[in-house]
C-alpha positions as CSV (number, residue, x, y, z in Angstrom):
1,X,9.8,176.7,53.7
2,X,6.1,178.0,54.6
3,X,4.7,176.3,51.2
4,X,7.2,172.7,52.4
5,X,4.7,173.8,56.3
6,X,1.8,172.7,54.3
7,X,3.2,170.3,52.0
8,X,4.5,167.7,54.5
9,X,1.4,168.5,57.3
10,X,-0.6,165.8,54.0
11,X,-2.6,162.8,56.0
12,X,-1.3,160.4,53.3
13,X,3.0,159.8,53.1
14,X,4.4,161.7,50.8
15,X,8.2,160.9,49.0
16,X,10.4,163.8,48.5
17,X,13.7,163.1,46.6
18,X,16.4,165.6,46.3
19,X,18.4,165.8,43.1
20,X,20.4,168.0,40.7
21,X,19.6,168.0,37.0
22,X,23.0,168.2,36.2
23,X,24.1,165.1,38.2
24,X,23.4,162.3,36.4
25,X,22.4,159.8,39.1
26,X,19.6,162.2,40.1
27,X,18.5,162.5,36.6
28,X,18.8,158.5,35.9
29,X,16.5,158.1,38.5
30,X,12.7,159.9,37.7
31,X,12.1,157.6,35.4
32,X,11.9,155.4,39.0
33,X,10.1,157.7,40.0
34,X,7.6,157.6,38.2
35,X,7.4,153.2,38.2
36,X,6.3,155.3,41.7
37,X,3.6,158.0,41.8
38,X,2.4,155.4,38.8
39,X,2.0,152.0,41.6
40,X,1.1,155.1,44.2
41,X,-1.7,156.1,43.2
42,X,-3.8,158.5,45.1
43,X,-2.7,156.7,48.9
44,X,0.8,158.5,48.1
45,X,3.1,162.0,46.5
46,X,6.2,162.0,45.0
47,X,8.4,165.6,45.0
48,X,10.9,166.2,43.0
49,X,12.8,169.1,44.9
50,X,16.0,170.5,43.0
51,X,18.9,171.5,45.1
52,X,19.2,174.6,42.7
53,X,16.6,175.9,43.4
54,X,15.8,174.9,46.8
55,X,19.0,176.0,48.7
56,X,17.7,176.8,52.2
57,X,15.0,174.0,52.2
58,X,18.2,171.7,51.4
59,X,20.5,173.6,54.6
60,X,17.3,173.4,56.8
61,X,16.9,169.6,56.6
62,X,20.3,168.9,56.2
63,X,20.6,167.4,52.1
64,X,24.5,167.1,51.9
65,X,24.3,163.6,48.9
66,X,22.5,163.6,46.3
67,X,20.0,162.3,45.9
68,X,18.5,162.5,49.0
69,X,14.9,160.8,50.0
70,X,12.5,161.0,52.6
71,X,9.4,160.3,53.4
72,X,6.6,162.4,55.4
73,X,4.0,161.9,56.6
74,X,1.4,164.3,59.0
75,X,4.6,166.9,59.7
76,X,6.1,164.5,60.2
77,X,9.5,162.9,59.3
78,X,8.9,158.8,58.7
79,X,12.6,157.2,56.8
80,X,15.6,159.3,55.1
81,X,17.9,157.4,52.8
82,X,20.7,159.2,50.7
83,X,21.7,157.3,47.5
84,X,20.3,155.8,44.1
85,X,16.9,153.9,45.4
86,X,15.1,151.3,43.3
87,X,11.2,150.8,42.3
88,X,10.6,148.6,44.9
89,X,12.3,149.7,48.1
90,X,10.3,152.9,46.9
91,X,6.7,151.8,46.5
92,X,7.1,149.5,49.4
93,X,8.3,151.8,51.7
94,X,5.2,154.0,50.8
95,X,2.8,151.4,51.4
96,X,3.9,150.8,55.3
97,X,3.4,154.3,56.0
98,X,-0.4,155.0,54.0
């Protein structure tokens, strides 16, 4: 969890995407996340978090539905949503939090 604290303390917006490789919906969103990361360039980060490998973190953040997406900046959660999102929506949200 200390790595997580360091990760979210960044002054750039950070999009966290919680997924499971056995869940078709979350796997289908991987290309969307690539588009978001490409559009953001150096102005933000997209981090994929495998729920099976990060059970304690998911428990602490109460991630129960997949996919779950969160935007953090400077250690503060600014946005959270569960369910499928399109690239334009995510890009817009990230740009709003620059």
